[in-house]
C-alpha positions in Angstrom: 26.8 151.4 133.2 28.5 150.1 136.3 26.5 150.1 139.4 29.0 152.4 141.2 28.4 155.1 138.4 24.6 154.7 138.7 24.8 155.0 142.6 27.1 158.2 142.2 24.7 159.7 139.7 21.7 159.1 141.9 23.6 160.7 144.8 24.4 163.8 142.8 20.8 164.0 141.5 19.5 163.4 145.1 21.9 166.1 146.6 20.8 168.5 143.8 17.2 168.0 144.6 17.9 168.5 148.4 19.7 171.8 147.7 16.8 173.0 145.5 14.3 172.0 148.2 16.3 173.6 150.9 16.6 176.9 148.9 12.8 176.9 148.4 12.2 176.2 152.0 14.6 179.1 153.0 12.8 181.5 150.6 9.5 180.4 152.1 10.8 181.0 155.7 12.2 184.3 154.6 8.9 185.3 153.1 6.9 184.1 156.1 9.3 186.0 158.5 8.9 189.2 156.5 5.1 188.9 156.5 5.1 188.3 160.3 7.3 191.3 160.9 5.0 193.5 158.7 2.0 192.2 160.6 3.7 193.1 163.9 4.6 196.6 162.7 1.0 197.2 161.7 -0.4 195.8 164.9 2.0 198.0 166.9 1.0 201.0 164.9 -2.8 200.3 165.4 -2.1 199.8 169.2 -0.3 203.1 169.4 -3.1 204.9 167.7 -5.6 203.3 170.0 -3.6 204.2 173.0 -3.2 207.8 171.7 -7.0 207.9 171.4 -7.7 206.4 174.8 -5.3 208.7 176.5 -6.9 211.7 174.8 -10.4 210.7 175.8 -9.1 210.1 179.5 -7.3 213.4 179.6 -10.3 215.2 178.3 -12.7 213.4 180.8 -10.3 214.4 183.6 -10.1 218.0 182.5 -13.9 218.3 182.1 -14.6 216.8 185.4 -11.9 218.9 187.2 -13.2 222.1 185.7 -16.8 221.2 186.7 -15.8 220.3 190.3 -13.8 223.7 190.5 -16.8 225.8 189.1 -19.2 224.0 191.5 -17.0 224.6 194.6 -16.4 228.2 193.6 -20.3 228.7 193.3 -20.8 227.1 196.6 -18.2 229.3 198.3 -19.9 232.5 196.7 -23.4 231.3 197.9 -22.4 230.3 201.4 -19.9 233.2 202.2 -22.7 235.6 203.3 -24.0 233.1 205.8 -20.5 232.4 207.2 -19.8 236.1 207.6 -23.3 236.6 209.4 -22.1 233.7 211.8 -19.0 235.5 212.6 -20.8 238.7 213.4 -23.1 236.8 215.8 -20.2 234.9 217.3 -18.3 238.1 217.9 -21.3 239.7 219.8 -21.5 236.6 222.1 -17.8 236.8 222.6 -18.0 240.5 223.5 -20.8 239.8 226.1 -18.5 237.0 227.6 -15.3 239.1 227.5 -13.7 236.9 224.8 -11.5 238.2 222.1 -13.0 238.9 218.6 -12.7 236.3 216.0 -11.3 237.2 212.5 -13.5 236.3 209.7 -12.5 233.7 207.1 -12.7 234.7 203.5 -12.6 231.7 201.2 -10.9 232.4 198.0 -11.9 230.9 194.6 -9.6 228.3 193.3 -8.4 227.6 189.7 -8.2 224.4 187.9 -5.0 223.6 185.9 -5.9 221.1 183.2 -3.3 218.5 182.2 -2.1 217.8 178.7 -2.4 214.6 176.8 0.7 212.5 177.7 2.6 211.5 174.5 3.3 207.9 173.8 6.8 206.9 172.9 7.5 207.0 169.1 8.1 203.7 167.3 9.1 205.1 164.0 12.2 203.2 163.1 12.3 199.6 162.1 14.7 198.9 164.9 12.2 200.3 167.5 9.4 198.4 165.8 11.3 195.2 165.8 12.4 195.6 169.6 9.1 196.8 170.7 8.1 193.2 171.7 11.0 192.7 173.9 11.4 196.3 175.1 10.6 196.8 179.0 7.2 198.3 179.4 6.3 201.1 181.9 4.4 200.2 184.9 1.5 202.3 183.9 0.5 203.2 180.5 -1.1 206.3 181.7 2.2 207.7 183.1 1.8 211.5 182.6 4.4 214.1 182.1 5.4 216.3 185.0 1.9 218.1 184.9 -0.1 215.2 186.1 -2.9 214.6 188.5 -0.7 214.8 191.6 0.9 218.1 190.7 -2.5 219.5 189.6 -4.0 218.6 193.0 -0.9 220.1 194.8 -1.2 223.3 192.8 -4.8 223.7 194.0 -3.8 223.2 197.5 -5.6 219.9 198.0 
């Protein structure tokens, strides 16, 4: 066999081997990419579940604390109100002796606590959302609440 034919045959065999190796490499890369994407989806789902639980615990703690503080304040108002009213009577008698006008009594009203609801995390149910979650802009605060948040709750109670 002429040397040129041997060289051409070796080149064809070498090219065929390269194509087969490249095909196997491409399949391995695809398989690795699919496994990585699936791991990312599972990680995002676990993070969302953990965030939902944490938000639930924090919301419950806020509501329990707020209700307790409101109850204690209302009890203190009820306990101290008779003493405050007695003070007004004494002050008005002194004012009458001095010729000053009578002071109107202040009657503290009980307040109510408005609990907040657990803020919902954004759903990442589609593959597009899951794939884009790593590059999506994140909110400044993961505890961003719906309109009925701490500030509006405090404003509603006049604080």
